[in-house]
N, C-alpha and C positions, 0 to 999 in steps of 0.2 A: 498452322491450322488450329492447334490447341489454344493458342492465345486468342485467335479470332473467335473461336467458339466460346471460350470462357468469358470474354468481354461482352459478347452479344447476349449471353445468358444473364449476366449481371444487369445490363442496361435494359433488356427486354426488347431491343431493336438493333438493327445493324448500324444505324447512323451514330449512335453513341459509341459503339465499339470502334467505328471508323475514326471518329474524332480522337479517341484515346490513343489508338495505335497509329494515327497519322496515315491512314489508308483511305481509300474510297469505299463507300458502302457496297459497291459491286465487288470489290476485292474481298471484303469480309464475306459476302454471300458465296463467292467462288470458293474461298478457303473452307467454309462450313460444308459445302457440297462435297468437296474433296475428302473431308474427314468422314462424312457420312458414307461415302463410297468405300473408303478404306476399312471402316468398321462394319459395314453391312447393316447399319441400323439408321433409323430416322431420329435426329437429335432435336429438331424443333417442329412445332406446329404453329400455324398462323394464329394470331390473337389481335384482331382489329388491324391497326396499322403496324403492330409490332410482332414479336415472336415469343413463344413460351416453350421452355424445354419439355420434351416428352419424359416419360419415366426413365428411359435410358439416358436421356440428356441430363436429368437431375442426378442420376447416379455418377455420371462422369464429372459433372460440375463439382460435386462434393469432394471427390478425390483431387481434382485439379486445383481447387481453391487452397487446399492444404499444401499441395506440392509447390505451387507458385509462391505461397507465403514463406515456405522453408527456403526456397531459392532466394527470395528477396532478403531474408534474414542473413543468409550466407554472404550475399553480395555486400550487405551493409557492414558485416563484420570485417570483411577484407578491404572494401573500398574506403571505409571511414576509419582507417588506422585501427583495424579490428583488435589487435593485441592491446590497444590502449582504451578500448571501449568498456565501460563499467555500467552495468544495468542493475539498479537497486529497486527492490520492492519493499514497502514498509507499511506497518500499521499506521493509519492516518494521524493519530494524535502524536505519536513519537516523531513522525516525519515533520509535522507542522511545528511542534513546540520545542523539540530538542535538536533534531537533525538539520533541518533547513537553516536555522539561524547560525549554524556552525560550518556549513558547507564551504563558505568562502575560505575558511582556514585550510580545509583539505585541498580545494582547487588551487589555492596559492602555493601550497607545498608541492603539488603534483600537477603542474600546468599541462603536462602531456596527456593526461587522462581526460577522455570525453565521458562525462557523467550523465546518466539518465535516471531520474527518480520517478517512480510510480507509487501512489499511495491509495489503497482502497481496502475494503473489508475482506476481500478474498485472499486466500493464501496462494502464493506462487507455487505452481506445479513444476516449474523449471522446464518441463517439456509438455506442451509446446510454448509455454509463456516465455521461456528462454531468458529468465533473469539469472544473474550471477549470485545475488545475495538476497535473502528475505529476512526482514526484521518482523517477528510476529509477537502478538500478545496472546497468551493463553496456550492451550495444548497444541503441540505440533502434530498435524495429521498426515503430513507427507511421509512417503517411504523412501528408503535409500538416501537419507540425508545425514549430514553432520549437524548436531545441535550444540550451540555454545551459549550457556546462560549469561545474561547480561547484568547479573548482580542484583542485590536487593535495593528497593526504593522505599524510603520512608513515606508513609501515607498518613496525613494529618488533616485536621480541619483548616481550611483556608478561606479567607474572606477579605472584603474590601476594608480599608482603614476605618471608614465611617461605621461599619458594623462592629469591627473589633473594639472601637472605643466604648461600645455599650455592653461589652462582655467582661464581667468581673470574675466569675467562677465557671467551672465546667457546667454547672447546673443551668447557667444562663443560656447555653446553646439551644436548649429546647424551646426558647421563645422565638426562634427564627426559623424560617423555612430551611430545611436540610436538602442540599443538592446532591443527588446520587448519580454516579455514572453507571449505567446498566451493565457495561462490560467489565467493570472492575471486580477483581476476585476478592479483594478486601473491602468490606462495606461498613456503612455507618453503624449498623447493629453491632458489629464486632468491636468497634472502638468504644461505643457507649457502654457495652457490657464490661470491657476491660477496665473502664474508668468508673464503674459503679453508678452510672446514671440510670435510674429506674422510673423517672417521672414520665408521664404521657408526652409523646412527641408532637411537635407541630407538624404541619403538612410537609410532604416530600415533593421535591421537584425532580423529575427524572429525565436524564438526557442519555442519548445513545452512545456518545463518545466523550472522552475526557476533555478534548479541546472545547467542546460546547459547554460542559459543566464549569470549566474554569472561566470561560467568557461570561457565563451567567453570574459567577461569583464576583468578577471584576465590576460588573454592572449592578451590584448590590441587590441581586435577587434573593440572596440567602448565603448559606455557608456550605462550601463544597468540601467533600472528603476526598482528597486527591493526592497524587504523587508529588512530592517536593521536587523530584527531578524534572517532571513535566512543567511544573510551575516556576522553574528557576528564574526565567527572564522576568516574569511578573513580580516575583518576590524581590528581585534585584532592583527593579525600577519603582518599587513601592506601590504598585497597583493592587497587590495582594499582600496580606500578612498572615503569619501562622501563630495565632494567639496562644497555642498550647505546645509549641514545638519543644520547649525546654522543660515541660512538666507533663505529668500524666502518663498513663501507660502508652507506649509507642507500638505501632504496628508496621509491618514491612510487607511489601509485595515483591515477588520475584517472577512476575509474569512475562517479562520481555526476554526474547531469545533470538539469537542469530542463527540462521539456517543456511547451510551450503549444500549443494548437490554432492553426494558421495562419489558418483560415477563420472565426475568431470574433473580434469586437471585444474588445480587451483592456480589461476593465472596471476601474474604480478599485480595488476590493478586490484584484484580481489584481496590479495595479501596485504597490500598497502592500506586499503580501506578498512579491513577488519582490524589491523594493528592500530590504526589511527582511532577508530571507534572505541575499541576496548581500552586503550590507554587514556582516551578522553573521559571514560567512565571510571578511571582508576582501577582497572582490572588487568590482570596478567594475560598475556597472549599465549594460547596453547600451542605446543609444538606441531600439532597436526596441520597447521596451515603453512 
């Protein structure tokens, strides 16, 4: 009865619910009537050729949607080798530029682990998001979590080789558009001040995320001030160069952090991933995992 009601409320008609549950529309209608009789309230009202939940129906639908989603997650965990399922949430730039290119190494080492990776600008709440690990950039806002720093990243001017060939001194930087990542905690102004550059700046190009700023630099739009860690692949293949990596005042960013839920047992796939990730960054693995 509950499944019939929930599906009918989502579709707005009994036919869609019947197709999803592989029943007839009359069977859906009968189940809804049984539920209404059991609860003593009217759950639907007619809306043209379809149905629309009443206020009581909307209240029930809200609770049922959450409950069915939790049941689905539980079945997924058990049915799909739950103990070997690893759900990772990550800041988009780290996921795209550092993590994804290396995941083949991790999956080759641990073929039994089924990995799911999600990347967006929202922080995982662990409940009800139900992630095992979150990789965040910036302050950690979640409560009841374990936070593991992911080390310092050198941040330096990065540009395409064609632009680098026209840079002789630090002062030459101001002749080019400066690309700024809006989310970056260490910024162009900090580097210019440390290196004593006081000349008027050329125009700034601003991007919301590091992966976009680095893409702009690769395409010769200007000079990005970015993490060497995130630009590692582009530096290795020659698409980007760091003209002042060996000189000038250096700045470092320690914004990336690993976040684990404190009130949940640390399963083996999580321990394996955290160990692999931290060792790949050249960091020691804390005993708490």
